[in-house]
N, C-alpha and C positions, 0 to 999 in steps of 0.2 A: 612449581617453584618462581618461574618468571611471572606468571600471576602473581602471587603473592608481592614480588617487587614492585611491581609495576601499582600495583592496588596500594600498596603501603606510601610510594611517592605521590600518588593520586589524593591520599588520604592526609596525610600530612605535609608532604614535602612541598606541596603545591602553595599553600597559604598557613601552614602552621596549626598547632593545636597545642591544647593545654596550658597557654601561658595567657591569662587573662588581663585586660587591658588593668582592670581594676582588683588585684591578689585579694583571696580572701581572710577573713582574721581568724586564721587557724590558734584557737587556744583549748586550755582543758578544763573548760567550763561544764560543769555536769550538768547535763541536760541540755536539750536544745535550746539553741538561741536564733533570733533572726541572721540571717547570713546579711554579709554586707552587699548591699545592691548590686547585680550582676556580676558578681564575685565567682561563681559559676555559670559564665554563659553558655555550656553545654544543654545546662538543665531544661528540660522540656517539660510541658503540660500536655498529657494527652486526653482527650477529650472524645465525648460522644455527645451526638444529637438526639433530642426526647423534647417533642413538643416544641420543634418552635427553638427552642435553647440550647445551649453547650454546656457542659457538664463535664469538669476535672472527673475524672478516673483513674488515673497512674501517671506516675512521672515516666520519663526517658532520657538518653541522652545523644546527643547531637554528635554521630561520629565521621560524618563526613557531610558535605555542602547538601548532599540532597536523601541523608538516612541516618534513620534513628534508630538506636536500640531500646528494645524493651524488653515485659516479660510477655509468654505466652498466654499468661493465665489473665492478662487484660485485654486479652482479645476476645469478641464474641464476632460469629458471622453475622447476628443479626441487625448489629450497630454499624452506623458510619459514624467515621472518626475525622477528625482534623488535629493537627500538631501545632501547640503555640509557643511559640520562641521569644528570647527576650524579655521575658518577665521577672517582675520581682513580687508585686503584691497581685495577685488573681483580680481582685475587685476591681483596678482601678484603671483607668486608660494609660499608657503608658509609651512616652516617644520611645522611638526603636522597635517595637514589639512586632509581632506579626501572626496571623494564624494561616495557617495550610493544610489544603487538605492531604489526608492521607490518600497517596495513589495505590500501588501495590501493599499488600503485607504479606509478610511470609514467615509463618509459623514455623518452627523445628516440627520435621516432618516425624520425630519419635516423640513428641512431647505427650505425656503420660499425667494425666490432670490426676488421678486415682493416686499415683506415689509420688507425684510432684517430681516429676523426671525433665530433663531438658526443658527448663522453662526459659524458652528464650524464644523472639522473633524481632523481624525489621520491619520496621516500616520505611516505603521508597514515597519522599514528599514528590507531590506532581508538579513542584518546580524547587529548583535549589535555590537555598538562600545565599545572599552575602555576607559574607565576615564582616562584621563590626565590633564595636566594642561590649554590647549587650549579647551576641550572637556569633559562638565561635565553637569546635567540636573539640571533644575530649580527643585525647590520645589512646591508643589501645596498647594493652600489655604486649611485651613477647608474646609468643606461644610457648604453652606449658608453665608459666611464669606461676611460683607459689610464695605468695607472701609469708614472712617469719611470725611466730607466735608473738603477739601483741604489738606489730605494726600499726603504726598510726592510720587511719580511716576514716576518711569523715562521710557520712550519708546526708545526702540534701532531698528535702522535697517540700510539697505541701500536704503532706499527713496530717492525721488527727494528734491534735498536740497531745494528748494522753488519752487512754484505754475510754472508747465510748465518747471521747470529747470531738471539740469542734474542728472541723478542719482548719488548717492554718490558712491566714490571709497573705502573709508574707513568707518568704522563702526559708525554711528550715533547715539548718545545719546542724549535725551532732557528731562528737569525736565517738568512734566505736572502733577499737583496738582490734585487731584479728583473734580471733581462738584457732589454733590449730587442729588440724583433723582427728589428730590422734587425742586430742581432749575433747571434741565437739562429738566426736562418735562414740564417747562412752557412756554406758546406760542409764547411767542417770543425767544426762546431757541429751542430747537429741538422737544417740544410739544409732540403729541401720537406716533410720530415716534418711541421713546426712550422707553424701557419697564424696567419694576425691572430686565430683566436678563440680563442688561446692565452697563456698567458702561462708566462715559463721564470724560474726564479729560482735560484741556487747555482751550477755550475759550476766552481767555483773548485777542486774535488779534495776537498774538506774537508767540505762541509755539504750534507745534500742531504734528501730522504724517502727511506723504503725500504720493502719489501714490509710490508703490514699498514696502512701511514699511505693507501693509496689512498683516494680519496672523501672524504678529511678537508680541512679549509679552511686557505688559504693568507689568515693574518688581515693586515689593515694598519688604523693608526691614524689617522682621519682628522683633520681640525684641530679639531674638536669635542671630539676626546678620546674619541668612541666608534669601537668595532671595526667594520669591515666585511671580509666575508668576499669575497674578488678572486679566489679561485681554488678549483679540488675539482682534489684531487691525482689525474693522470691516468697517467703514465707515466715512467721514468727510462730509464739505460743497463741493457742485459743484461750489459754488463763488470761494475757492480758499484754500489752506491750511492751513492758518494761518486768519482766518474768525471770528470777534468777535462774541461773543455767539453761535458760533457753534463748541463745543470743539469735540475732536476728542471721537468716539464711539466704544467701544471695547464690545466685547463677554464678559460677565463677567464669567471667569472659575468657581470659587465657587458654580455657576449655574447647574452646568454640572458634579460635580463629580462623581456623582453616573453615570452617562453615559458614561464618559471617565474610571471609574472602570468596569464596565461592558464591555466594548468594550474590553479594556486590558485583560481582564482576558477568554473573551470566542473567540478571535482571535490570 
């Protein structure tokens, strides 16, 4: 318990979290929209090297000055990774952005790719970042927190704009209301594929995450105004990015607070 308290201070108290200099414009617009530049300053692009070039593969969330949260399925032992921070448009050079090599990568020891269980990983940056207007960690939720049905959350990322469409250049955001476990686990929804260590959001046939958003955050604004990362984009329907009764499924971060704390303290 002492380690948790100390770590919580190190992550949040020392320099703040979840309070962007440029607050996001949160609307009820149907469909993804361009985010306000640098309004989600914890959003990162996880990139891999191939043929001397770097390519976006997944999103992720800065949760401390040298730690990024992402999905286990984003990580391959064959690849070399870097983390790009402070970006809005991935194709342009932007002041204040930077790329840092991935240091140690910790994939959950019980990650099960066949059943999509424990889809969570941490990336330790080779050097800590300096918090700025465009780079800032998100807050972590309290352990065990369960968001209520229809809680307004926002998914962010540079994923495909539609099924089989192009990857976004500008960071996108979309409102995804939470679908509670009782609903999401129904047989005509996701059934037994969904567990209580996951969060479902969307599923109205209009809004969802898409390929390339994997690993990125499901953002929820707490009562004090700070933004918490409640989910890590895990999987969606193979039938398409916006499929009715097949909401986006996220690893529920609040179910893994102990694992996150232990990994960060011991590495």
